[in-house]
TITI-842368 format. One line per field, with one value per atom (N, C-alpha, C): atom name; residue in one letter; x, y, z. Coordinates in steps of 0.05 Angstrom, whole numbers. Layout:
N
at = CA	...
aa = A	...
c1 = X	...
c2 = Y	...
c3 = Z	...
This chain:
215
at = N	CA	C	N	CA	C	N	CA	C	N	CA	C	N	CA	C	N	CA	C	N	CA	C	N	CA	C	N	CA	C	N	CA	C	N	CA	C	N	CA	C	N	CA	C	N	CA	C	N	CA	C	N	CA	C	N	CA	C	N	CA	C	N	CA	C	N	CA	C	N	CA	C	N	CA	C	N	CA	C	N	CA	C	N	CA	C	N	CA	C	N	CA	C	N	CA	C	N	CA	C	N	CA	C	N	CA	C	N	CA	C	N	CA	C	N	CA	C	N	CA	C	N	CA	C	N	CA	C	N	CA	C	N	CA	C	N	CA	C	N	CA	C	N	CA	C	N	CA	C	N	CA	C	N	CA	C	N	CA	C	N	CA	C	N	CA	C	N	CA	C	N	CA	C	N	CA	C	N	CA	C	N	CA	C	N	CA	C	N	CA	C	N	CA	C	N	CA	C	N	CA	C	N	CA	C	N	CA	C	N	CA	C	N	CA	C	N	CA	C	N	CA	C	N	CA	C	N	CA	C	N	CA	C	N	CA	C	N	CA	C	N	CA	C	N	CA	C	N	CA	C	N	CA	C	N	CA	C	N	CA	C	N	CA	C	N	CA	C	N	CA	C	N	CA	C	N	CA	C	N	CA	C	N	CA	C	N	CA	C	N	CA	C	N	CA	C	N	CA	C	N	CA	C	N	CA	C	N	CA	C	N	CA	C	N	CA	C	N	CA	C	N	CA	C	N	CA	C	N	CA	C	N	CA	C	N	CA	C	N	CA	C	N	CA	C	N	CA	C	N	CA	C	N	CA	C	N	CA	C	N	CA	C	N	CA	C	N	CA	C	N	CA	C	N	CA	C	N	CA	C	N	CA	C	N	CA	C	N	CA	C	N	CA	C	N	CA	C	N	CA	C	N	CA	C	N	CA	C	N	CA	C	N	CA	C	N	CA	C	N	CA	C	N	CA	C	N	CA	C	N	CA	C	N	CA	C	N	CA	C	N	CA	C	N	CA	C	N	CA	C	N	CA	C	N	CA	C	N	CA	C	N	CA	C	N	CA	C	N	CA	C	N	CA	C	N	CA	C	N	CA	C	N	CA	C	N	CA	C	N	CA	C	N	CA	C	N	CA	C	N	CA	C	N	CA	C	N	CA	C	N	CA	C	N	CA	C	N	CA	C	N	CA	C	N	CA	C	N	CA	C	N	CA	C	N	CA	C	N	CA	C	N	CA	C	N	CA	C	N	CA	C	N	CA	C	N	CA	C	N	CA	C	N	CA	C	N	CA	C	N	CA	C	N	CA	C	N	CA	C	N	CA	C	N	CA	C	N	CA	C	N	CA	C	N	CA	C	N	CA	C	N	CA	C	N	CA	C	N	CA	C	N	CA	C	N	CA	C	N	CA	C	N	CA	C	N	CA	C	N	CA	C	N	CA	C	N	CA	C	N	CA	C	N	CA	C	N	CA	C	N	CA	C	N	CA	C	N	CA	C	N	CA	C	N	CA	C	N	CA	C	N	CA	C	N	CA	C	N	CA	C	N	CA	C	N	CA	C	N	CA	C	N	CA	C	N	CA	C	N	CA	C	N	CA	C	N	CA	C	N	CA	C	N	CA	C	N	CA	C	N	CA	C	N	CA	C	N	CA	C	N	CA	C	N	CA	C	N	CA	C	N	CA	C	N	CA	C	N	CA	C
aa = M	M	M	I	I	I	K	K	K	D	D	D	I	I	I	V	V	V	R	R	R	A	A	A	T	T	T	C	C	C	I	I	I	A	A	A	V	V	V	M	M	M	F	F	F	L	L	L	A	A	A	A	A	A	A	A	A	G	G	G	P	P	P	A	A	A	M	M	M	A	A	A	Q	Q	Q	A	A	A	P	P	P	K	K	K	P	P	P	A	A	A	E	E	E	P	P	P	A	A	A	L	L	L	E	E	E	V	V	V	L	L	L	T	T	T	P	P	P	A	A	A	E	E	E	L	L	L	A	A	A	E	E	E	R	R	R	E	E	E	G	G	G	R	R	R	K	K	K	A	A	A	C	C	C	K	K	K	V	V	V	E	E	E	I	I	I	C	C	C	S	S	S	A	A	A	F	F	F	H	H	H	L	L	L	R	R	R	K	K	K	H	H	H	E	E	E	G	G	G	P	P	P	D	D	D	I	I	I	T	T	T	C	C	C	N	N	N	V	V	V	L	L	L	K	K	K	S	S	S	W	W	W	R	R	R	K	K	K	E	E	E	Q	Q	Q	L	L	L	Q	Q	Q	R	R	R	M	M	M	I	I	I	E	E	E	R	R	R	A	A	A	K	K	K	V	V	V	S	S	S	W	W	W	P	P	P	W	W	W	G	G	G	P	P	P	V	V	V	K	K	K	C	C	C	V	V	V	A	A	A	D	D	D	I	I	I	K	K	K	L	L	L	K	K	K	R	R	R	A	A	A	D	D	D	L	L	L	I	I	I	K	K	K	A	A	A	M	M	M	G	G	G	D	D	D	K	K	K	S	S	S	Y	Y	Y	V	V	V	A	A	A	Q	Q	Q	L	L	L	D	D	D	T	T	T	H	H	H	Q	Q	Q	V	V	V	T	T	T	C	C	C	E	E	E	N	N	N	D	D	D	R	R	R	D	D	D	K	K	K	E	E	E	A	A	A	P	P	P	A	A	A	K	K	K	I	I	I	T	T	T	F	F	F	A	A	A	F	F	F	A	A	A	P	P	P	K	K	K	V	V	V	T	T	T	F	F	F	E	E	E	G	G	G	G	G	G	K	K	K	A	A	A	T	T	T	K	K	K	A	A	A	S	S	S	L	L	L	N	N	N	W	W	W	G	G	G	T	T	T	I	I	I	D	D	D	A	A	A	P	P	P	A	A	A	L	L	L	V	V	V	K	K	K	G	G	G	A	A	A	M	M	M	W	W	W	T	T	T	A	A	A	T	T	T	A	A	A	T	T	T	D	D	D	N	N	N	T	T	T	F	F	F	N	N	N	V	V	V	L	L	L	Q	Q	Q	S	S	S	T	T	T	L	L	L	V	V	V	D	D	D	D	D	D	I	I	I	N	N	N	A	A	A	F	F	F	I	I	I	A	A	A	E	E	E	K	K	K	C	C	C	L	L	L	E	E	E	V	V	V	K	K	K	E	E	E	E	E	E	W	W	W	K	K	K
c1 = -2007	-1987	-1972	-1974	-1960	-1970	-1995	-2006	-2004	-2008	-2009	-1982	-1961	-1934	-1927	-1933	-1927	-1943	-1969	-1985	-1974	-1967	-1958	-1930	-1916	-1890	-1890	-1898	-1898	-1916	-1941	-1960	-1953	-1945	-1937	-1915	-1894	-1873	-1881	-1899	-1909	-1925	-1944	-1959	-1944	-1925	-1908	-1892	-1883	-1867	-1884	-1910	-1928	-1935	-1936	-1947	-1928	-1907	-1889	-1896	-1879	-1883	-1909	-1920	-1944	-1967	-1966	-1987	-1991	-1970	-1972	-1991	-1998	-2016	-2045	-2050	-2077	-2092	-2119	-2134	-2133	-2135	-2134	-2160	-2159	-2184	-2199	-2225	-2243	-2237	-2241	-2237	-2257	-2249	-2267	-2286	-2308	-2326	-2312	-2323	-2311	-2308	-2284	-2279	-2278	-2285	-2283	-2254	-2241	-2213	-2210	-2190	-2184	-2170	-2169	-2155	-2126	-2113	-2085	-2084	-2103	-2104	-2111	-2129	-2135	-2111	-2095	-2071	-2051	-2048	-2030	-2039	-2064	-2074	-2069	-2073	-2069	-2039	-2022	-1993	-1983	-1998	-1990	-2001	-2019	-2034	-2017	-1999	-1982	-1965	-1955	-1939	-1957	-1981	-2000	-2006	-2010	-2016	-1993	-1969	-1945	-1943	-1947	-1945	-1968	-1992	-2014	-2011	-2000	-1995	-1976	-1954	-1934	-1946	-1962	-1974	-1993	-2010	-2033	-2027	-2012	-2007	-1982	-1963	-1939	-1922	-1920	-1903	-1874	-1856	-1828	-1815	-1827	-1816	-1820	-1800	-1804	-1784	-1779	-1760	-1771	-1754	-1763	-1778	-1793	-1811	-1798	-1795	-1785	-1803	-1811	-1830	-1822	-1828	-1826	-1855	-1865	-1893	-1897	-1918	-1925	-1952	-1953	-1978	-1980	-2003	-2008	-2030	-2029	-2050	-2058	-2084	-2095	-2092	-2092	-2090	-2112	-2137	-2159	-2156	-2143	-2139	-2118	-2098	-2078	-2090	-2107	-2120	-2136	-2151	-2167	-2150	-2126	-2109	-2098	-2096	-2084	-2104	-2129	-2147	-2153	-2152	-2158	-2136	-2113	-2091	-2094	-2116	-2122	-2100	-2091	-2072	-2082	-2072	-2080	-2056	-2063	-2041	-2035	-2011	-2005	-1997	-1993	-1983	-2003	-1994	-2011	-2009	-2016	-2015	-1987	-1985	-1960	-1960	-1937	-1933	-1908	-1910	-1888	-1882	-1857	-1848	-1832	-1838	-1824	-1814	-1790	-1778	-1785	-1802	-1810	-1793	-1781	-1764	-1772	-1784	-1793	-1783	-1771	-1762	-1786	-1788	-1810	-1810	-1787	-1786	-1797	-1793	-1804	-1834	-1846	-1876	-1888	-1874	-1884	-1882	-1860	-1856	-1875	-1880	-1898	-1926	-1935	-1961	-1961	-1939	-1938	-1926	-1908	-1895	-1913	-1910	-1925	-1917	-1891	-1881	-1857	-1857	-1835	-1830	-1805	-1797	-1784	-1796	-1786	-1771	-1745	-1729	-1727	-1742	-1742	-1717	-1711	-1689	-1695	-1675	-1679	-1694	-1715	-1731	-1725	-1725	-1721	-1747	-1753	-1778	-1771	-1782	-1778	-1806	-1810	-1835	-1832	-1852	-1853	-1878	-1874	-1896	-1900	-1924	-1930	-1934	-1924	-1928	-1937	-1957	-1970	-1952	-1935	-1918	-1889	-1882	-1854	-1852	-1827	-1822	-1829	-1837	-1843	-1819	-1825	-1804	-1800	-1775	-1768	-1758	-1769	-1762	-1755	-1732	-1725	-1718	-1725	-1719	-1718	-1706	-1702	-1714	-1722	-1731	-1728	-1725	-1720	-1740	-1764	-1785	-1777	-1786	-1784	-1811	-1822	-1849	-1849	-1863	-1867	-1895	-1895	-1920	-1925	-1950	-1958	-1983	-1981	-2004	-2014	-1996	-2004	-2014	-2012	-2020	-1997	-1994	-1974	-1983	-1964	-1970	-1952	-1929	-1910	-1897	-1890	-1877	-1862	-1839	-1824	-1814	-1812	-1804	-1774	-1760	-1731	-1722	-1729	-1722	-1692	-1684	-1656	-1651	-1636	-1628	-1652	-1651	-1671	-1657	-1668	-1658	-1683	-1683	-1706	-1698	-1715	-1709	-1706	-1689	-1681	-1704	-1725	-1747	-1762	-1767	-1781	-1763	-1737	-1719	-1716	-1716	-1713	-1737	-1761	-1785	-1785	-1778	-1779	-1758	-1735	-1714	-1723	-1736	-1746	-1768	-1786	-1808	-1799	-1781	-1772	-1754	-1739	-1723	-1741	-1763	-1782	-1795	-1801	-1813	-1793	-1767	-1747	-1743	-1747	-1744	-1769	-1792	-1817	-1836	-1830	-1846	-1875	-1880	-1908	-1925	-1913	-1929	-1935	-1928	-1931	-1960	-1979	-2007	-2017	-2009	-2017	-2006	-1980	-1968	-1979	-1983	-1994	-2022	-2039	-2066	-2066	-2049	-2048	-2039	-2019	-2009	-2030	-2044	-2065	-2088	-2095	-2117	-2110	-2085	-2077	-2079	-2069	-2069	-2098	-2114	-2141	-2162	-2158	-2179	-2170	-2149	-2140	-2132	-2121	-2114	-2138	-2161	-2185	-2194	-2185	-2192	-2180	-2157	-2144	-2141	-2160	-2158	-2159	-2174	-2176	-2149	-2132	-2105	-2085	-2088	-2067	-2076	-2102	-2111	-2102
c2 = -1239	-1249	-1273	-1278	-1301	-1327	-1332	-1357	-1357	-1333	-1332	-1336	-1325	-1330	-1360	-1370	-1399	-1416	-1409	-1425	-1422	-1399	-1394	-1407	-1413	-1426	-1455	-1462	-1490	-1507	-1498	-1514	-1513	-1490	-1489	-1510	-1510	-1528	-1557	-1562	-1589	-1600	-1584	-1595	-1594	-1576	-1577	-1603	-1610	-1635	-1659	-1658	-1680	-1683	-1661	-1662	-1651	-1637	-1626	-1598	-1584	-1556	-1550	-1568	-1562	-1555	-1564	-1558	-1528	-1513	-1484	-1470	-1483	-1471	-1477	-1494	-1502	-1479	-1477	-1456	-1458	-1435	-1435	-1446	-1466	-1478	-1459	-1464	-1448	-1453	-1433	-1436	-1456	-1475	-1494	-1482	-1497	-1488	-1486	-1469	-1465	-1492	-1498	-1523	-1518	-1538	-1537	-1544	-1525	-1529	-1547	-1564	-1581	-1563	-1573	-1558	-1551	-1570	-1564	-1542	-1543	-1522	-1495	-1495	-1470	-1458	-1476	-1468	-1456	-1469	-1459	-1431	-1427	-1401	-1380	-1387	-1368	-1361	-1381	-1377	-1358	-1356	-1338	-1310	-1307	-1282	-1258	-1261	-1238	-1228	-1246	-1238	-1224	-1235	-1223	-1194	-1190	-1163	-1144	-1153	-1136	-1128	-1146	-1140	-1121	-1127	-1110	-1081	-1079	-1053	-1037	-1050	-1036	-1028	-1045	-1039	-1015	-1016	-997	-972	-974	-951	-936	-951	-940	-924	-935	-922	-932	-914	-921	-931	-924	-934	-964	-977	-1006	-1022	-1047	-1064	-1076	-1088	-1103	-1128	-1140	-1162	-1189	-1205	-1232	-1251	-1272	-1292	-1320	-1339	-1367	-1378	-1385	-1392	-1421	-1433	-1461	-1462	-1478	-1482	-1511	-1524	-1552	-1552	-1572	-1577	-1606	-1611	-1638	-1649	-1676	-1688	-1679	-1677	-1669	-1640	-1623	-1595	-1594	-1611	-1612	-1623	-1643	-1654	-1633	-1617	-1596	-1576	-1571	-1552	-1561	-1588	-1598	-1613	-1616	-1633	-1622	-1596	-1586	-1592	-1600	-1608	-1637	-1650	-1678	-1697	-1690	-1708	-1711	-1731	-1736	-1732	-1725	-1722	-1749	-1760	-1788	-1792	-1771	-1774	-1764	-1761	-1752	-1722	-1714	-1685	-1674	-1648	-1633	-1612	-1609	-1589	-1573	-1547	-1530	-1509	-1503	-1482	-1462	-1437	-1416	-1394	-1385	-1362	-1338	-1320	-1296	-1273	-1258	-1235	-1213	-1192	-1169	-1143	-1126	-1100	-1081	-1068	-1049	-1028	-1018	-997	-1006	-1032	-1043	-1042	-1050	-1051	-1023	-1004	-976	-964	-968	-958	-972	-997	-1012	-999	-989	-977	-947	-934	-904	-893	-908	-897	-903	-886	-890	-917	-922	-947	-956	-982	-992	-1021	-1028	-1056	-1066	-1085	-1096	-1122	-1122	-1147	-1158	-1179	-1190	-1208	-1211	-1228	-1257	-1274	-1302	-1315	-1330	-1343	-1373	-1386	-1415	-1428	-1450	-1465	-1495	-1507	-1535	-1548	-1569	-1583	-1613	-1624	-1653	-1664	-1684	-1696	-1725	-1730	-1757	-1775	-1800	-1820	-1846	-1859	-1881	-1904	-1913	-1936	-1930	-1905	-1897	-1876	-1871	-1850	-1823	-1804	-1777	-1766	-1752	-1740	-1711	-1705	-1678	-1663	-1639	-1623	-1595	-1584	-1557	-1542	-1517	-1501	-1471	-1456	-1427	-1411	-1387	-1370	-1341	-1322	-1294	-1278	-1273	-1260	-1232	-1224	-1197	-1188	-1166	-1158	-1128	-1123	-1095	-1085	-1062	-1050	-1024	-1021	-996	-986	-962	-950	-967	-980	-996	-1024	-1033	-1060	-1074	-1100	-1116	-1120	-1116	-1120	-1141	-1146	-1166	-1179	-1205	-1219	-1243	-1248	-1273	-1284	-1311	-1324	-1328	-1331	-1334	-1357	-1381	-1405	-1409	-1419	-1424	-1454	-1460	-1488	-1505	-1530	-1550	-1575	-1585	-1610	-1628	-1652	-1669	-1697	-1718	-1744	-1743	-1760	-1758	-1755	-1772	-1771	-1744	-1735	-1709	-1686	-1687	-1666	-1662	-1685	-1683	-1668	-1675	-1661	-1632	-1627	-1600	-1582	-1594	-1579	-1570	-1588	-1581	-1560	-1563	-1544	-1517	-1515	-1489	-1475	-1491	-1479	-1467	-1481	-1470	-1444	-1443	-1419	-1396	-1402	-1382	-1370	-1386	-1377	-1363	-1375	-1365	-1351	-1352	-1339	-1347	-1373	-1383	-1381	-1376	-1374	-1345	-1326	-1298	-1290	-1299	-1290	-1300	-1324	-1335	-1317	-1311	-1295	-1267	-1254	-1227	-1227	-1246	-1247	-1251	-1268	-1273	-1249	-1235	-1211	-1189	-1185	-1164	-1172	-1197	-1206	-1203	-1208	-1205	-1176	-1157	-1129	-1118	-1125	-1113	-1127	-1153	-1169	-1182	-1197	-1212	-1193	-1170	-1152	-1142	-1141	-1132	-1151	-1177	-1197	-1190	-1175	-1169	-1139	-1124	-1095	-1084	-1096	-1086	-1087	-1106	-1108	-1088	-1080	-1062	-1033	-1028	-1000	-980
c3 = 373	355	365	392	403	390	394	382	352	340	311	298	310	300	303	326	331	311	307	288	260	252	224	219	240	237	243	268	276	258	255	240	210	201	172	166	183	178	181	200	204	181	171	149	123	120	97	97	120	123	116	122	117	88	73	46	25	32	12	4	-11	-18	-32	-48	-63	-44	-19	0	4	1	7	-12	-34	-53	-47	-27	-20	-7	-11	2	32	45	74	84	103	113	130	131	148	177	194	222	233	251	262	281	288	308	335	352	379	393	403	417	447	462	491	498	511	518	543	542	565	587	612	632	624	611	602	581	562	542	553	573	586	601	614	627	608	584	564	555	550	541	562	587	609	611	605	606	584	562	540	544	563	565	571	590	598	575	559	536	515	511	493	501	527	537	532	537	532	503	485	456	448	457	449	460	484	496	479	471	454	427	415	390	392	412	413	429	451	468	459	447	435	456	480	500	497	496	492	517	540	565	569	579	584	568	577	563	538	522	499	510	492	500	495	516	513	527	514	526	516	533	526	526	503	501	492	502	496	481	460	445	436	442	433	413	395	376	377	378	377	349	347	321	302	312	294	285	301	293	270	273	252	226	229	205	190	205	192	177	187	175	148	144	120	101	110	95	67	63	36	16	27	9	1	11	4	15	39	53	81	95	123	141	166	186	197	192	199	228	243	270	291	315	337	342	366	373	373	371	370	392	405	425	418	417	410	431	435	453	436	438	422	440	433	447	430	441	427	436	417	422	404	415	400	411	394	403	405	428	432	410	403	382	356	349	324	324	347	348	347	360	359	331	318	291	271	276	258	257	280	281	276	282	280	255	242	218	193	173	149	136	136	126	143	150	167	161	159	156	182	194	220	214	219	217	245	251	278	283	309	316	309	309	304	327	321	341	340	363	365	373	359	365	369	390	394	395	379	378	385	397	402	389	372	357	366	378	387	364	365	345	358	346	359	367	349	354	357	359	362	383	392	411	399	415	404	388	366	350	359	365	373	348	344	321	331	323	330	304	303	280	288	270	275	251	257	235	245	225	231	214	224	208	200	176	166	157	169	164	155	133	124	132	144	153	137	128	115	129	140	153	176	191	214	208	183	176	162	168	155	126	108	79	66	78	68	92	88	110	99	111	104	130	131	156	157	134	133	151	143	158	161	184	189	193	214	219	228	220	227	239	260	272	277	264	266	257	263	252	221	210	182	163	166	147	148	172	175	166	174	167	137	122	93	81	89	79	87	113	122	108	103	89	62	47	21	23	42	45	53	73	82	61	47	25	4	-2	-21	-11	15	26	26	33	32	4	-16	-44	-54	-50	-62	-43	-17	4	2	0	-4	21	44	69	76	58	65	72	57	62	89	97	123	145	144	165	166	143	142	154	146	156	187	197	225	241	231	245	246	224	223	241	241	258	287	294	322	330	314	321	323	304	302	319	323	336	362	361	385	408	402	424	439	426	439	461	459	480	507	506	531	535	523	523	552	569	597	611	602	615	604	579	567	563	565	559	581
């Protein structure tokens, strides 16, 4: 869920800012072919691993002992990755790569109840995200925003989700577009299917990648 929450928030807000609220109605693009990761990208992935193991352990083993989960995670996207994410909306990504840092805060009890209860609504704490967007002829744009996800689980699967966007700080042009986009999502919850799919994929598939560490 680390990468997936960051993707569903950072990238969603970025391409919404690039194309406006109508983008959220575009079909979800197909997953790209497997890419060769750079040493920096491999280091990022390794840096997220410990947090991923903690979350998967809480979801699947459901042990009440232990602290709540707090992590500071880093995720970067290449320009071509961003372009693939938005190309079906018939727009192009006008800037360079993006790097985001997110503070992940998850209550252990929420994760256990999400998997064990017949029905459970998890109201997560407010999360802070800081992104840096490279631009060819200008200084990198720094973007910060907050969100407080709310996720409904039925039988151990996410069925509803909202991001509940909060404060945004960004250059004026980007902030204006982001404000419109996030306000639209807060009202109509247009990103719900993306977040639900990502959470379920994390629990059912991504956790298996580190099963040896949490089993």
